[in-house]
C-alpha positions as CSV (number, residue, x, y, z in Angstrom):
1,X,9.7,-21.9,0.2
2,X,7.7,-21.4,3.4
3,X,10.4,-19.0,4.7
4,X,10.3,-17.0,1.5
5,X,6.5,-16.8,1.6
6,X,6.6,-15.7,5.2
7,X,9.1,-12.9,4.3
8,X,7.0,-11.8,1.3
9,X,3.9,-11.7,3.5
10,X,5.7,-9.5,6.0
11,X,7.1,-7.3,3.2
12,X,3.7,-7.1,1.7
13,X,2.2,-5.9,5.0
14,X,4.9,-3.2,5.3
15,X,4.3,-2.1,1.8
16,X,0.7,-1.6,2.4
17,X,0.5,0.3,5.3
18,X,0.9,-0.5,4.0
19,X,1.8,-0.3,3.8
20,X,-0.9,-2.9,3.6
21,X,-5.5,-2.7,3.3
22,X,-13.2,-4.2,3.8
23,X,-15.1,-5.5,1.6
24,X,-14.4,-7.9,-1.2
25,X,-16.6,-5.8,-3.3
26,X,-16.2,-2.1,-3.9
27,X,-19.8,-1.1,-4.2
28,X,-20.5,2.1,-6.1
29,X,-17.0,3.4,-5.6
30,X,-15.3,0.7,-7.8
31,X,-13.6,2.0,-10.9
32,X,-14.8,5.5,-10.5
33,X,-12.7,8.1,-12.5
34,X,-10.1,9.9,-10.5
35,X,-10.0,13.5,-11.7
36,X,-6.7,15.3,-11.9
37,X,-6.1,17.2,-8.6
38,X,-3.2,18.1,-6.4
39,X,-1.4,15.0,-5.3
40,X,-0.9,14.7,-1.5
41,X,-0.1,11.8,0.8
42,X,-3.6,11.9,2.2
43,X,-5.3,12.0,-1.2
44,X,-3.2,9.0,-2.3
45,X,-3.9,6.9,0.8
46,X,-7.2,8.1,2.4
47,X,-7.4,6.7,6.0
48,X,-10.7,7.0,7.8
49,X,-12.7,4.9,10.2
50,X,-14.2,2.0,8.2
51,X,-12.1,2.5,5.1
52,X,-11.0,-0.9,3.6
53,X,-9.3,-2.6,0.7
54,X,-9.1,-6.2,-0.6
55,X,-6.4,-7.5,-2.8
56,X,-5.7,-10.5,-5.0
57,X,-2.1,-11.6,-4.2
58,X,-0.1,-13.8,-6.5
59,X,2.9,-15.4,-4.8
60,X,3.9,-17.7,-7.7
61,X,2.1,-20.8,-6.4
62,X,-1.0,-22.2,-8.0
63,X,-3.5,-20.4,-5.8
64,X,-4.5,-16.7,-5.7
65,X,-4.6,-15.4,-2.2
66,X,-7.0,-12.8,-0.8
67,X,-5.8,-10.2,1.6
68,X,-8.1,-7.7,3.3
69,X,-7.0,-4.6,5.1
70,X,-9.1,-2.1,7.0
71,X,-8.8,0.9,9.2
72,X,-9.8,-0.4,12.6
73,X,-9.2,2.7,14.7
74,X,-8.7,6.4,14.5
75,X,-7.6,8.4,17.5
76,X,-6.8,12.0,16.7
77,X,-4.0,11.9,14.1
78,X,-3.2,8.2,14.7
79,X,-4.7,5.6,12.5
80,X,-4.6,1.8,13.0
81,X,-4.7,-0.5,10.0
82,X,-5.3,-4.2,10.2
83,X,-3.5,-5.7,7.1
84,X,-4.9,-9.2,7.2
85,X,-1.5,-10.7,7.5
86,X,-0.1,-9.9,10.9
87,X,-2.0,-9.9,14.2
88,X,-0.7,-6.5,15.2
89,X,-2.2,-3.5,13.4
90,X,0.0,-1.0,11.6
91,X,-0.1,2.5,13.3
92,X,0.3,5.6,11.2
93,X,0.3,9.2,12.2
94,X,-1.2,11.8,9.8
95,X,1.2,14.7,9.9
96,X,1.3,18.0,7.9
97,X,4.1,16.6,5.8
98,X,2.5,13.2,5.1
99,X,1.8,9.8,6.5
100,X,4.3,8.6,9.1
101,X,4.8,5.0,10.3
102,X,5.1,4.9,14.1
103,X,6.6,1.4,14.2
104,X,9.5,2.1,11.8
105,X,9.7,5.9,12.5
106,X,9.8,6.5,8.8
107,X,7.5,8.0,6.2
108,X,5.1,5.9,4.2
109,X,4.3,8.8,2.0
110,X,5.7,12.3,2.3
111,X,4.7,15.6,0.6
112,X,5.3,17.2,-1.7
113,X,4.5,14.3,-4.1
114,X,6.5,14.9,-7.3
115,X,8.8,12.8,-9.6
116,X,12.2,12.4,-8.0
117,X,11.0,13.0,-4.4
118,X,12.8,10.7,-1.9
119,X,12.6,9.8,1.7
120,X,13.9,7.1,4.1
121,X,11.7,4.1,4.3
122,X,11.4,1.0,6.5
123,X,14.4,-1.3,7.3
124,X,16.9,1.1,5.9
125,X,15.4,1.3,2.5
126,X,14.9,4.4,0.4
127,X,11.6,5.4,-1.2
128,X,11.4,7.4,-4.5
129,X,8.5,8.7,-6.5
130,X,9.2,7.5,-10.1
131,X,5.8,8.5,-11.8
132,X,2.8,10.7,-11.0
133,X,0.8,9.8,-14.1
134,X,0.5,6.0,-14.0
135,X,-2.5,4.2,-15.3
136,X,-3.4,0.9,-13.6
137,X,-5.9,-1.8,-14.5
138,X,-7.2,-3.9,-11.5
139,X,-10.2,-6.1,-10.8
140,X,-11.6,-3.1,-8.9
141,X,-11.4,-0.9,-12.0
142,X,-9.0,1.2,-14.1
143,X,-7.4,4.2,-12.4
144,X,-5.6,7.2,-13.9
145,X,-3.1,9.7,-12.6
146,X,-1.6,7.3,-10.1
147,X,1.7,7.6,-8.3
148,X,4.4,4.9,-8.3
149,X,6.7,4.8,-5.3
150,X,9.7,2.4,-5.5
151,X,11.4,1.3,-2.3
152,X,14.8,-0.4,-2.6
153,X,18.0,-1.1,-0.6
154,X,18.2,-1.5,3.2
155,X,18.6,-4.6,5.2
156,X,17.3,-7.1,2.7
157,X,17.9,-7.2,-1.1
158,X,14.4,-6.3,-2.2
159,X,12.3,-3.9,-4.3
160,X,8.8,-2.8,-3.5
161,X,6.8,-1.0,-6.1
162,X,3.5,0.5,-4.7
163,X,1.0,2.3,-7.0
164,X,-1.2,4.8,-5.1
165,X,-4.3,6.2,-6.8
166,X,-6.0,9.5,-5.8
167,X,-9.0,8.9,-3.7
168,X,-8.5,5.2,-3.7
169,X,-5.2,4.2,-2.0
170,X,-2.7,1.4,-2.9
171,X,-4.0,-0.2,-6.1
172,X,-1.1,-2.4,-7.0
173,X,1.9,-3.6,-5.0
174,X,4.8,-5.6,-6.4
175,X,7.4,-7.1,-4.0
176,X,10.6,-8.8,-5.2
177,X,13.2,-10.2,-2.9
178,X,16.5,-12.1,-3.2
179,X,16.5,-14.8,-0.6
180,X,19.2,-17.3,0.4
181,X,17.0,-20.0,-1.3
182,X,16.5,-18.0,-4.4
183,X,14.3,-15.2,-5.7
184,X,10.8,-14.6,-4.5
185,X,8.0,-12.3,-5.6
186,X,4.5,-11.3,-4.6
187,X,2.2,-9.2,-6.7
188,X,-1.1,-7.7,-5.4
189,X,-3.9,-6.0,-7.3
190,X,-6.8,-4.2,-5.8
191,X,-10.0,-6.3,-5.9
192,X,-12.4,-4.0,-4.1
193,X,-12.4,-1.0,-1.7
194,X,-14.6,1.3,0.2
195,X,-13.5,4.7,1.3
196,X,-16.7,5.8,3.0
197,X,-16.9,5.4,6.8
198,X,-19.3,2.7,8.1
199,X,-22.0,3.7,10.6
């Protein structure tokens, strides 16, 4: 099971910018309503100095795990995100067409955001927008008008479902994989977040 857990943690970090995402509490921002507005990659995953997210991660064992991710550096259009899993930060580039992963040379999110939009994702997978009006309930609050992106295919038999909420970021991530030792799953829900830069 340790190999499966290691894979899931790695997949989780990729999914969060993720894939993957400080504070354990959200402060005044938690659960705020998200008004209907134009959906863009940057509105769905705001990335600024000091922005942070914490997640409750269920990997199927008895304990709930906590993962904290934060933006640790911004240099021009390049943003570095520490995902709380791997030692190396994830580097994204904010481009006119969306958010680009420099490590995998694929899009994390690509505009325009609409149902049916597709793009190449990490490790040979394909990402597809399957909903732009999803409602999610998390420990950090209830969010409306969220976007569900499903990644599947590629090098490993896996499916990653990431729900991005406007002005919030990834609010829910579900990773399912078929391993040689059986099936494995990790499910993460937003516990807290801050999208205001720290001084």
